[in-house]
C-alpha angles and dihedrals in degrees: 000000000000091000093050091046091056094056126073122225090251092053091054093045093053091050095048092046094056110093123218123237134205145151112277122214126005115004094189109064122177111191123183123186088209089082095039122095099187098091129251097323126067134173120219114199111217112199117218118189137187132217115213133034130348117239132224089225134054113265125207123226133181135231128179138196111242100226099195091055097040122090097167117100124226115248089012100061104007142011114257108265104198119216106257122081137165134234103208118234116269089020135119096187141033131183116226112208114224112192114208132186138217100202099109112092089208089072089077089067107027143028126238125203133223108196118196132189131189115232122209116235141167091295104042141032122209110276130192101017097218091050099058094094132049131195120206115188116199125195146132094224125141119205117219108241112252091231096048096110095042098042120001098045086070089063103031108024122217116014124244134156090239092054090045090057092047091052091055091048099046096039093043093229131133098220146004101236126228088222110069112236102171099111129232095295097042094225096149100046092040089056090046091050093051093047093052092043090052090052092056091043094050095042099041126192106042122159134220127223090277095053094256121137113252102228120210107252103200 
């Protein structure tokens, strides 16, 4: 009662008319170029959504890079975003394109982070509290399959990151799964293993990431 009595009708109307804003979808994104076939540039679409009413006019909103949580470098790992964006009229959601790059050799060994935060302004208040910040990890790292030694070493021999990348390239696949899907007679993975072995046999010598020759294994 006391709270309501201290606010005018116009104050309440302004508050209720202001929509909230937040990141929609996953707020922890881990992107690796090792599973991407589009070259050294990729575009991640970040959905931003509002709660409340649509508007018959475009509305600006703000987003900032949190510097003390960001290890990615502008121009090296991502294209500068700016801070001002627009929610189109008659819309509840917009996708912000974030252009990222795979030109830094360090990405083969470590991940960098771009950390974003939505900033309230005259058009929007902060919405869902746990969706105000978003972490985008960028790398070119391959993870050794958990079942390499027990399964895949029989087809591909000794593991290396270089060989892993060549397997994806030659076999035209995006990953070597941790769950074995070769079937009881191993036809698929046996064919993959022979194709990759033949590459290293026919193009000998080829070297791994540590400067060691990758020996044919069949």
